[in-house]
C-alpha positions in Angstrom: 0.0 0.0 0.0 2.8 2.4 0.9 4.6 1.7 -2.4 1.3 2.4 -4.2 1.0 5.8 -2.5 4.7 6.6 -3.2 4.4 5.6 -6.9 1.2 7.6 -7.2 2.7 10.7 -5.7 5.8 10.3 -7.8 3.7 10.1 -11.0 1.8 13.2 -10.0 5.0 15.0 -9.2 6.4 14.1 -12.6 3.2 15.2 -14.3 3.4 18.6 -12.6 6.9 19.0 -14.0 5.4 18.5 -17.5 2.9 21.3 -16.9 5.0 23.8 -18.8 4.8 21.5 -21.8 1.0 21.9 -21.6 1.2 25.7 -21.5 0.2 25.9 -25.1 -3.1 24.3 -24.1 -4.2 27.4 -22.2 -5.9 30.0 -24.4 -6.9 33.5 -23.5 -10.4 34.7 -24.1 -11.1 38.4 -24.1 -14.3 39.6 -22.3 -15.6 43.1 -21.8 -14.4 43.2 -18.2 -11.2 41.3 -18.3 -9.5 38.3 -19.9 -10.2 34.8 -18.8 -7.6 32.0 -19.2 -9.4 29.0 -20.5 -8.0 25.9 -18.8 -8.0 22.4 -20.4 -9.7 19.5 -18.5 -6.3 18.0 -17.8 -4.8 21.2 -16.5 -8.0 21.8 -14.4 -7.5 18.5 -12.6 -3.8 18.8 -12.1 -4.2 22.4 -10.9 -6.8 21.3 -8.4 -4.6 18.5 -7.2 -1.7 21.0 -6.7 -3.9 23.3 -4.6 -4.6 26.1 -7.0 -8.4 26.1 -6.1 -8.0 26.1 -2.3 -9.7 29.5 -2.1 -12.7 27.9 -3.8 -12.8 25.1 -1.2 -11.0 22.4 -3.2 -8.4 20.6 -1.1 -5.1 19.5 -2.5 -3.0 16.4 -2.7 -4.2 13.3 -0.7 -7.3 15.0 0.6 -8.2 15.8 -3.1 -7.8 12.2 -4.0 -9.9 11.0 -1.1 -12.7 13.4 -2.0 -12.5 12.4 -5.7 -12.8 8.7 -4.7 -15.8 9.5 -2.4 -17.5 11.6 -5.2 -17.3 14.7 -3.0 -15.4 16.4 -5.8 -17.0 16.0 -9.2 -16.5 17.5 -12.7 -19.1 20.1 -11.8 -17.4 21.0 -8.6 -14.1 21.6 -10.4 -15.7 23.6 -13.2 -17.5 25.8 -10.7 -14.2 26.4 -8.9 -12.5 27.3 -12.2 -15.3 29.7 -13.1 -15.0 31.4 -9.7 -11.2 31.6 -10.2 -11.7 33.1 -13.7 -10.1 30.2 -15.4 -13.2 29.3 -17.3 -16.1 31.2 -18.8 -19.4 30.9 -16.9 -21.0 28.9 -19.8 -18.5 26.1 -19.2 -20.8 24.7 -16.5 -23.3 23.8 -19.3 -20.8 22.4 -21.7 -21.5 18.7 -21.5 -18.5 17.8 -23.7 -16.1 19.6 -21.3 -17.8 18.1 -18.2 -17.7 14.6 -19.7 -14.0 15.0 -20.4 -13.3 16.3 -16.9 -15.3 13.4 -15.5 -13.5 10.9 -17.6 -10.1 12.2 -16.4 -11.3 12.2 -12.8 -12.2 8.5 -13.1 -8.7 7.9 -14.5 -7.2 10.0 -11.7 -9.2 8.0 -9.1 -7.5 4.8 -10.3 -4.1 6.0 -9.3 
């Protein structure tokens, strides 16, 4: 069990090192008030895991994993946090394709 936790955390740490490689996946959308950085589903989940949505009530690291496994954190929860953090447009909450992709990635993340 301990080796599983260590290998999971190692994989997540390595994926966070690859984050700059995914920088091209973030697009900027201009709005009348300010610009909003659109975040990809993968970047949304890794950002949440790394604690970038703590101000929106999303815990990080092991607590994040526990809450994902117990369905206390869902795709909708993450999208709402990203909207509140100005990382997604408000209409993203009704984008079923985006939500399905986030949900699919959460299921994969849950298997770690």
